[in-house]
N, C-alpha and C positions, 0 to 999 in steps of 0.2 A: 504495498501501499504504498503508496508519495503521497506528499501534500507539497503544492505550489509552496515557492518560496524567493520566486523570483524571475528574472527572464533575461536572454542574451538580441542583444541589440547590435544593428550595424552604424559604423559613425564611422563615416570614411570608408578607408580598408581594411579599421580591425572592427571588432567588437566590444562592444559592451556589456557587461555583466551586470545585472543591474540584481544587489541581492537584498531582499526587504531585512530593514534594522545595520544594515551596514552604514559604519557614516565615519570612516577613516579614509575618506576622499573617492575615487571616480575608479572600478573598476574594469581594468583593460587588458586582452589580448592580441596584442600587437598585430600591427595590419604584416610586418614579415614572415611571423608566425601562426599566422591562419592554415596557408598551404601546406608549412610543417605540418599543424596538426592533424588536416586533414590526410594526410600522407601518413598517420599512425604513431605520427614522434611525438613524447611530452615537452610541454612548451610550459612557459611563467604567465602567471597571472601577474600583475602589476597594476598596485595603486598610486593614481594619481593624484595628490593636494596643491592644490591653487590656493596660495595664503597670501592673502594682498598686503602689499610691500615686499613681499620677496621673493626667491627662484621659484621657481616651479619644482615639488619632490615628488618621486617617479621610487616605489618601493615596490619590495618580494610579499605578494598576498596569497601566494601558491603557485595549484599546477592545473593544465588540462590537457587532456586526452579522448580520444577515441575509446569506448567500451570494449572489453574483450570480443563479446559477441558484435561487434562493428554497428552495432542500430542505434548509438548513442554518444554523447558529450560527456566526458566526467571532469567536471570541475571541481577539485577540493580547497577550498579555502580554509586557512586552519585544518584544522581539525572535522571540517564537516567537507560531510561530502553532496555534491548535489549534481542531477545531470537532466540532459534536456535531448528530446530523439533528434537523430544529427539528422534523418530529411529534415525535417524543420530547421535546422541551424545551417544546412544547404542553401534551402529558400530563402533565405534570412542573408544570408553571403550574395547571393543573384540577386536579392532587391521583391523577390517575390513574395513574402514575407514580412511585417515590421517587427512582427517578433518570437523569439521561440520560447515556449515555458520552461521554466530551470522546477526540481523537484528536488526533492530530499525523500527518502526513506524513511518512512516509521521509525521513531527509537525503537531501540528493542528492550524487551521488557526481561525484568530480572526475576525468574518465577518463580526460585527461593527466596527473595528478600519480598516478595506479595505474600507468598504464600505464609510466613514468618509474622504477618503481621496476623493479629487478631480480628474475628471473621467483622465484630463491630468498632472496632476501631475508630472510623468516620461518622459516626454518630453523631449527632443530636443529641443532648442530654437532659435537654432543660427542654419545660413548660412556660418558658415565660415568655 
């Protein structure tokens, strides 16, 4: 099960990765890296900060690559894995589609920890 967490858009020749809640700048896959990624290489995702009165700062944010199945683009920012359908990303690159949905797998539930809790641990126990 996947939940939407952002989108991938074309920005000139580069790809802009928009992640909900990301506030450290704009995430970008460089234009020169897009064809490398489509050919199966692991490429860097950079964040770009434009600060008034200062030079633009570009830093490393994560990686992007084609999935093992070859049907998706996987983007890893910090420890967060997100994925977008490859066909949708190719349409974005070709200018046929405005954006490709970026989704994240649902978190894995630790069954042992959940079963260790009492059955009524989160019940409200007052009549007020």
